[in-house]
N, C-alpha and C positions, 0 to 999 in steps of 0.2 A: 335593704337593697337587694336581698336575695331574689325577689320576684322581678327585678328590673329586666334581666335578659329575656325571660319568658314573655313579659308584656310587650317588650320591643319587637321580638320575633313574631309574635302574633299580629302586631300592627303591620309589620313588614310583609307578612304573607298576604295581607289584604290590600296593601298600598304600594308595593314595590314598583319602581319605575321599570318599564321594559327598555332595556338598553342592549345594543347588538353584542357587546362583549360579555353580557350576562347569560345569553342564551346558550353559549358553548364556552364556558370559562376555562379555556386551555391556558397554561402558563404564559404562552406567547401573547395571546390576546389580552390577558390581564395586564401583563407588563406594558405592552404598547399603549393600552387605554390609560393606565395610571400615569405614564409619562405625558401623554397628551392632556390629561386632566389637570396637570400642574398649572395653576394660575389661569385656567381657561374653563369657561362654563360648559356644562354637559351638553347643552343644546348645540353649541358651536362644534364640539368634538365629534358628534355622531357622524356627520357627513365625511369629515376628514378621515375618521377611523375606517369607515367602510371603503373609501377610495384607497387608503393605504393598504388595507388587507387584500384588495383586489390586485394590487401591484406587488406587494410583499407578503404572500400568504403564510410564510413560515420564517423561522430564524435563518435558515440557510440562504434563502433568496435575499433577505435583508443584508446579511453579511457579505454576500457576493456582489452586491450593487456598488456602484460608484457613489461617493458622497454627493456629488452634484445631482444625481437622480433622486437620492433621498431628500435633499433640500427642495428639489423641484416638486416632489409630491407633498412636501410639508408646507409649501408656499401658501401664505395667507393665514396660517395658524399662529404665527408669531413665536417669539422666544426661541429663536432658531438654534440656540445652544442645545436645546432638548433633542432636536433631530440629529445634531452631530454626536451627542453623547449616546443616543439610541444606536446609531450606526457603529460607534466605537465599541459599545458594550456587546453588540451582536457579534462582532469579530472576535472579541475576547472570549465570549462563551463558546464560539465554534472552536477556537484554538485551545482553550484551557479547560473547558467544561464539557467536552464531548458533544458539543452542539445542543446542550440542554440548559434551560433556565434553572439556576440554583434554587433549592428549596429552603435554605436556611438564611436567616436575616443577616448574619455577619457577612456571608459571602455576597449576598445581594448588595449590601451597603458598600462593598469594595468596588462595585462596578460604577462606571461613569453615569452621573445623572440620577442615582438612587440614594435617597436619604432615609432617615429613620421611618417617616410615615410611609413612603412608597414601599420600602422593604417589608414593613408590617402588612400593608395591604396586599402585596403580591403573595407573601407567604401564607397569609390566612385565607385569601380568596382562592388562590390557585392550588394550594397544597393542604388546606385545612389545618395549618399549623396553629398552635395556641399562642398567637401573637396579636397584641393590640395594634391599633392604628390611631394616629392622633393628627388629623388635619384641622383646618380652621373651624369647620362645622362641628366636628366632634369635640374640639377644645371648648367651644362655646356651650355645648350641651353639658359637658362635665362641670364647667364653671358654674352653671346655673343649678345643676343638681346639688353641688356642694355649697352653693352660695358663697363662692370663693372670691373675695374682693381684693386679694393681694395684687400688687402691680405686676405686669408682665415681666418675665425674666426667667432665669435658669431655675430658681427655687420653685416658682409656680409651675413651670413645665415638669419638673421632677415630681411634684405632687400629682399632677394630672396623669403622667405616665404610670405612676404607682397605682393610682386609682383605676386606670384603664386595665392594668394587669389583674388587679384584685377582682374586678367585676366581670371578667370574661366568663362566658358559659362553658360548659363541658363539651358541647357539640355545636355544630353550625356556626363556627366562629367567623367564617367568611361572610355568611349571611348577616351575622350580628354586626360586623363592622360596616357592611353596606347599608344595613338598616339605620345605623347612626348617621351615615352620610345623607341618606334620604330624609331622615327626620330633621337634620339641620338645614337641609335645603328647602323643605316644604313647610315645616311646622316651627321649629326652634330657630327662627330667622333672626338676623342681627337686630332689626328694628321691628316693632309691632309683632312679636311672636304670637302664634295662634295657639295659645295655651289651652283653650277650650277643646282643641282637637288632639292634644298630646296624650299618649298612653302612659306617660311617666309623671303625671301630676302629683301622685301621692309620694313619689320618690324625690321630687324636685323641691329642695329647700327654698330656692329663690321664689318659686311659685307660691309656696305656702306663706312666705314672708312678704310677698309683693315687691320683690327687688329685681325681678327678671329683666326689666328694662334698664336698670342701672348697670347690668353686666353686659349690655350690648353697645354701650357707648364707645365709639371709635375715637381714636386720637384725631384732633384736627389736622387736616392735610396741610402740609407745608406748601407754600406757593411754588408752582411748577415753573422752572426756568424755561425761557423761550430762546430758540436759536433761529437766526436768519440764514438760509442756505441758498446757494445758487448751483445749478447744474447745467452742463452743456450737452446738447444733442448734436455731436459733431458728425457731419455727414460726408460721405464719399460715394457718389453714385447711389447704388442701392444698399449701401452699408452705413451703419452707425458705429461709433466707437463706444465700447463698454469697458468698465474697469471692475476688477474683482477686489472685494474688500479683504483686508487681512484676516487670516484664519482665526486669530486669537482675540478679535475684538467683537463689538456689537455687529450683528448681521454678518458674522464671519463667513467668508467664502461665497457670499451672494454677490451678484453682479449689479452694477448701477451705472448711471450716466455720470461721467467725471465732474467733480466740483468740490464743494466744501462749505464750511461755515464762514460767514462774513460778520464784521462788526455790526451790532444793532444800530439802526438809525442811518445807515449808509443810503445814499440816494442814487448814486450812479452804479446800479447793479451790473449793467453790461461791462462797464469799465473795471469794476471789481472782479468780475468773473474772468475777464481777459488777463488781469494781473495774477489772479489766483492760479489759473492753469499754467501760465508761463513760469511763475516762480516755483510752484510746487512740483510740476511734472515736466517742465520744458516744452509744453505744448502752447504754441502761439496761435491764437485764433482771432477771427473776425466774427463778432456777435451780430446776428441778423435779427430774427423776429422772436417774440416771446411765445413759447409753447403753452404756458399756463402757470398758474399759481396753485400749489398743493399744500394743504395743511394736514398734519398728522401728529398724533400724541403717542409717544413712547411711555415707558414706565416712569421715567424720572425727568422727562423734559418733553417739550413740544417743539415742532418746527414749522416754519413757513418756507417752502421751497419754491424758488422762481427758476423755471427751466427755459432755456433759449436755444434755438437752432443756431449752429455755428459752422464756420468753415476754417480749416487750417490755412493760415496765411502763406505757409510754404507748401505749395502743392506737392513738392517732391519729398516732403518729410516722411521718411520711412521708419526711423528709429522710434519705437514706442517704449514707454516705461514698462517695467515688469508688471504682469497681470493686467495689461491692457490688450484688447483684441478688437479687430474689425469684425462685425457680425452682420450677416445679411438680415435685412428687415423681415424677410420671410421666415427667419429662423429664431426670432427673438423669444418665442415661447419655450425654446429648449434651454434657455439660460435662467436658472433660479434667481429670483429678485425679491427684494422687499416690496412693501405695498406701494410706496410712492414711485419707485422705478417702474413697477408694473403698470401703474396708471399712465405714466408717460408712454410706455410701450403700446398701451392700448390706443392712445391717441394716434400714435404712428400707424398702428394696424388699421385704424378707422379712416385713414386717408389724410393724415396731416401732411401738408405740403412741405416737402424737404428740398 
């Protein structure tokens, strides 16, 4: 195994992906990119990273921003807790770490949104620290190199972390960890790995034994639950009513059109929406026309959302629930939203008759 790091780095020198955070790997850029890359493909992250850097070029500008602006610049990237944690961590670093990204893994892991892999990636790439990183791609490579068929769990993870530390090179550790990421993405893929292109054939026990595909089998996905949702585009002149979601839940602090989940199989959607808003928020509405039907998949469930234009039945109703606000149609883009709410807003922007 002694030759493994050298072979991998040689492959990386010839095959490394050009990525905007690699051209100038400052600690700030490495940190932001690693948070964005959590559960998100590289190709998706590139555009968001560049836009985020334009608006928040350094730690101070991110810490000084309002959370709503951070969420707005994150909009469309998903997993919004990452953006909230990024903002919280920036303020902690300004307050407690002299406005600097910490270099050691223990301190990094104490910050919101940073786990063992992300801490190792930041420390090694940004500070050349002798720290391993173990994401899904790297885990798969090491499982194949070791031909390790033990079931997933803490014992297997401990063995992989131990091996990752043992195999670290004496130099270019950041490049080494990034080389593993690139190899897992392009060559040592979950299914149909391109073993003929891999520089680590002689080190890979699974390749030698012909078991590499056995170690890529994923657990069967459980059936994804479905939720029926209704939302109201409540209008008042040139304004619509928006509701801000709770800070501590899914899509926390994002804005949406008020509504909620309905029992599956219900047929009278306008009547159900009328009852839902009245009973839940004290808003009594008259449902008018359907805006559209929107389907979206989250991590653990799918939704079909039916949106309707509505009017308050009491025109003089001035008391709104907390975190509700009348918003000018011309100003909808200033309110950070999830994907479905933004799709509704675009229909309004495109001339939906209100």
